[in-house]
C-alpha positions in Angstrom: 19.9 9.8 -14.9 17.5 6.9 -14.1 14.0 6.7 -15.6 11.4 4.3 -14.3 7.6 4.2 -13.9 5.6 3.2 -10.8 2.1 1.9 -11.4 -0.1 2.5 -8.4 -3.2 0.7 -7.3 -5.7 2.1 -4.8 -3.9 3.4 -1.7 -4.2 5.8 1.2 -1.2 8.0 0.7 1.0 10.1 2.9 -0.3 13.1 1.0 -3.8 12.3 2.2 -2.5 11.8 5.7 -0.7 15.1 5.5 -3.9 16.9 4.6 -5.8 15.3 7.5 -2.9 15.9 10.0 -2.5 19.5 8.9 -6.1 20.3 9.3 -6.1 18.7 12.7 -2.9 20.6 13.8 -4.1 23.9 12.4 -7.5 23.5 14.2 -5.8 22.7 17.5 -3.2 25.5 17.2 -5.8 28.1 16.3 -7.9 27.1 19.3 -4.9 27.4 21.6 -4.0 30.7 20.0 -0.4 29.4 19.7 0.2 31.1 16.3 -1.5 33.6 14.0 0.5 33.0 10.9 -0.7 30.4 8.4 2.7 30.2 6.9 4.1 29.1 10.3 1.4 26.5 10.4 2.4 25.1 7.1 6.0 24.8 8.2 5.1 23.2 11.5 2.9 20.6 9.8 5.5 19.7 7.2 8.3 19.2 9.6 6.1 17.2 12.0 5.1 14.9 9.1 8.6 14.5 7.9 9.7 13.2 11.2 6.8 10.8 11.3 7.5 9.5 7.8 11.2 8.9 8.7 10.1 7.0 11.8 7.6 4.9 10.0 10.1 4.0 7.2 12.8 3.1 9.7 10.4 0.9 11.6 9.2 -0.9 8.5 12.7 -1.8 7.5 13.4 -3.3 10.9 13.5 -7.2 10.9 14.1 -7.7 14.6 12.8 -11.1 15.7 11.9 -12.0 12.1 13.2 -15.3 10.8 14.5 -15.4 7.2 15.1 -18.7 5.4 17.6 -18.3 2.5 18.5 -21.0 0.0 21.7 -20.7 -2.1 23.1 -18.6 0.7 26.8 -19.7 0.6 28.0 -17.2 -1.9 27.1 -14.4 -4.3 23.6 -12.9 -4.1 22.3 -15.4 -1.5 25.2 -14.6 0.8 24.7 -10.9 0.4 20.9 -11.3 1.2 21.7 -13.3 4.4 24.2 -10.7 5.6 21.9 -7.8 4.8 19.0 -9.3 6.7 21.3 -9.9 9.6 22.3 -6.3 9.5 18.6 -5.4 9.8 18.2 -7.4 12.9 16.8 -10.7 11.5 17.4 -14.2 12.5 18.7 -16.0 9.4 18.7 -19.7 8.4 21.3 -20.0 5.6 21.1 -23.1 3.3 23.8 -24.2 0.9 26.0 -27.1 -0.1 29.4 -25.7 0.8 30.1 -25.8 4.5 33.2 -23.7 4.3 31.5 -20.9 2.4 28.5 -21.1 4.7 30.7 -20.6 7.7 32.3 -17.6 6.1 28.8 -16.0 5.5 28.0 -16.8 9.1 31.0 -14.8 10.3 29.8 -11.8 8.3 26.3 -12.1 9.8 27.8 -12.3 13.3 29.4 -8.9 12.8 25.9 -7.5 13.0 25.2 -9.4 16.3 23.2 -12.1 14.6 24.1 -15.7 15.0 22.7 -17.5 11.9 21.7 -21.1 11.6 23.7 -22.7 8.8 22.2 -25.8 7.1 24.2 -27.9 4.7 21.7 -29.2 2.2 21.0 -29.8 -1.5 17.6 -28.2 -1.9 17.0 -30.3 -5.0 16.7 -33.3 -2.8 13.3 -33.5 -1.0 14.9 -35.2 2.0 17.4 -32.4 2.4 14.7 -29.8 2.0 12.5 -31.5 4.6 15.4 -31.5 7.1 16.3 -27.8 6.4 12.8 -26.6 7.1 12.5 -28.8 10.2 15.8 -27.6 11.5 14.8 -24.0 11.1 11.5 -24.5 12.9 13.2 -26.4 15.7 15.8 -23.7 16.1 13.8 -20.5 15.6 10.2 -21.7 16.0 8.8 -19.9 12.9 9.6 -18.6 9.4 8.6 -15.0 8.4 10.3 -14.7 5.0 11.3 -17.3 2.5 14.0 -16.4 -0.1 14.3 -19.0 -2.8 17.6 -18.1 -4.2 19.3 -21.4 -5.1 19.9 -21.8 -8.8 22.2 -23.3 -11.4 22.9 -23.0 -15.1 24.9 -24.6 -17.8 25.3 -24.9 -21.5 22.2 -26.8 -22.8 21.9 -26.7 -26.5 18.7 -28.3 -27.8 20.7 -30.2 -30.4 23.1 -32.0 -28.1 22.6 -35.6 -26.9 22.7 -34.6 -23.2 20.1 -31.9 -23.5 17.5 -33.6 -21.4 19.9 -34.5 -18.6 20.9 -30.8 -18.3 17.3 -29.6 -18.7 16.1 -31.9 -15.9 18.9 -30.8 -13.6 18.4 -27.1 -14.1 14.6 -27.4 -13.8 15.0 -29.5 -10.6 17.1 -26.9 -8.8 15.7 -23.6 -10.3 12.0 -24.5 -10.3 11.1 -27.8 -8.6 13.1 -27.1 -5.5 11.5 -23.6 -5.1 8.1 -25.2 -5.5 8.7 -27.9 -3.0 10.3 -25.6 -0.4 7.5 -23.1 -0.8 5.0 -26.0 -0.2 6.8 -26.9 3.0 7.1 -23.3 4.2 3.6 -22.0 3.4 1.9 -23.2 6.6 4.4 -21.3 8.7 4.2 -18.2 6.5 0.4 -18.2 6.9 0.9 -18.2 10.7 3.3 -15.2 10.6 1.6 -13.4 7.6 5.0 -13.6 6.0 6.2 -13.3 2.4 8.1 -15.2 -0.3 10.8 -13.7 -2.6 11.9 -15.8 -5.5 15.2 -14.7 -7.0 14.7 -15.0 -10.7 16.5 -13.3 -13.6 16.0 -11.0 -16.6 16.4 -14.3 -18.4 12.7 -14.9 -17.6 11.7 -12.3 -20.2 14.3 -12.8 -22.9 16.8 -15.2 -24.5 20.2 -14.3 -23.0 22.6 -16.2 -25.2 22.7 -19.4 -27.3 22.8 -22.5 -25.2 20.9 -21.3 -22.2 17.4 -22.2 -23.1 16.9 -24.4 -20.1 18.0 -21.7 -17.7 15.8 -19.0 -19.3 12.9 -21.4 -19.4 13.3 -22.2 -15.7 13.3 -18.5 -14.7 10.2 -17.8 -16.9 8.4 -20.7 -15.1 9.6 -19.4 -11.7 8.1 -15.9 -12.4 4.7 -17.4 -13.4 4.7 -19.8 -10.5 5.2 -16.8 -8.3 2.3 -14.9 -9.8 0.0 -17.9 -9.5 0.7 -18.6 -5.9 0.6 -14.9 -5.1 -3.1 -15.0 -6.2 -3.7 -18.1 -4.1 -2.0 -16.9 -1.0 -3.1 -13.3 -0.9 -6.4 -14.0 1.0 -4.2 -15.7 3.6 -2.0 -12.6 4.1 1.1 -14.0 2.4 2.8 -11.9 -0.3 4.8 -13.5 -3.2 7.2 -11.5 -5.5 10.3 -12.0 -7.6 13.5 -10.1 -7.8 15.1 -10.3 -11.3 18.8 -9.4 -11.5 20.6 -8.7 -14.7 24.3 -9.4 -15.0 26.0 -9.6 -11.6 29.6 -10.6 -11.1 29.3 -13.7 -8.9 30.5 -17.3 -8.8 27.2 -18.2 -10.4 27.8 -16.2 -13.5 31.5 -17.3 -13.6 30.2 -20.8 -13.8 28.1 -20.1 -16.9 31.2 -20.2 -19.1 29.3 -18.8 -22.1 32.5 -17.6 -23.6 34.7 -20.3 -22.1 35.5 -17.9 -19.2 34.0 -14.7 -17.9 37.3 -12.8 -18.0 37.8 -9.2 -16.9 37.6 -8.2 -20.6 34.2 -9.8 -21.0 32.9 -7.9 -18.0 34.3 -4.7 -19.4 32.5 -5.4 -22.7 29.3 -6.1 -20.8 29.5 -2.7 -19.2 29.8 -1.0 -22.6 26.5 -2.5 -23.8 24.6 -1.8 -20.6 22.6 1.4 -20.9 23.8 2.5 -17.5 27.4 1.5 -18.4 27.9 -0.6 -15.3 27.5 -4.1 -13.9 25.3 -4.9 -10.9 26.6 -6.2 -7.6 25.2 -8.6 -5.0 24.7 -6.0 -2.3 22.3 -3.8 -4.4 20.2 -6.9 -5.2 20.1 -7.7 -1.5 18.9 -4.2 -0.8 16.1 -4.7 -3.3 15.2 -8.0 -1.6 15.1 -6.3 1.8 12.7 -3.6 0.5 10.4 -6.2 -1.1 10.3 -8.3 2.1 9.7 -5.2 4.3 6.4 -3.7 5.5 7.2 -0.8 3.1 6.1 -3.2 0.3 3.1 -4.4 2.2 0.7 -3.8 -0.7 2.9 -5.5 -3.3 2.3 -9.1 -4.4 2.6 -10.9 -7.7 5.1 -8.5 -9.0 8.6 -8.7 -10.5 11.4 -6.3 -9.6 14.1 -5.9 -12.1 17.7 -4.6 -11.3 19.5 -4.9 -14.6 21.2 -1.6 -15.4 18.8 -1.2 -18.3 19.5 -4.6 -20.0 15.9 -5.1 -21.0 15.6 -1.6 -22.4 18.2 -2.5 -25.1 16.9 -6.1 -25.5 18.7 -9.4 -25.3 22.4 -9.5 -25.3 25.0 -11.9 -26.5 
């Protein structure tokens, strides 16, 4: 059983639309003397609305002719995001440092009939970021959705002599690169009334394990950066949100080496301490990103979406 709460702002709901539509339908049908039974009228209205809702939902999740720019797209969550957008009809620009892995992701995207643009770049370098955005605009002509997914981590104890070297490197990729690429992309997103999704982490809200203060700090900063620019860009029609995964078995997590190696035994242990007794996967994170980027989330900005199998419910984990 899953338990969550949804906090609503002001909105015009399908329930209100249902009442309006039903009154209109009943009025017309009575005038035409098509039916005499109110119960039949209820059924007719409900079924008609159900079909309309399904149609609207399907349309809102369609990314045909939308251009998606994904950093850190060569593996793990970033690769899953690129493939998922391609499956929903999007044109995808995939940015990463590993050409071989990028080509593999491209093959997966092409199975959906989408030919992605692969860009070999280190987003922590301003020059590479400039070229990546320029290449995307030259190739596709616009950008509708920016997904800042690139990130790194590493052991960074505050007491070791190399702490500032590691801190600067992690902040450069996880925060500064996202800020700079957002800066470059915003003019195009304003034109398309697009949106930004920053892939953060549950580490933004809690200390994960000893020796990862730099990573946790970078993700906390990314969350707050997202909220700040969400406020700034809202009047221009651009939404900004974060998606915050918990433990997901990817190359990224394998590289953390918190316990020398993330062996199968360690993953099994993690499952036992998760309230839902499972570990997340890249595809379900990609599904969440798709929703947040879609018109179904058109009223959502400045929010963080957690997919963590209940990690935060139980608190920080070692």
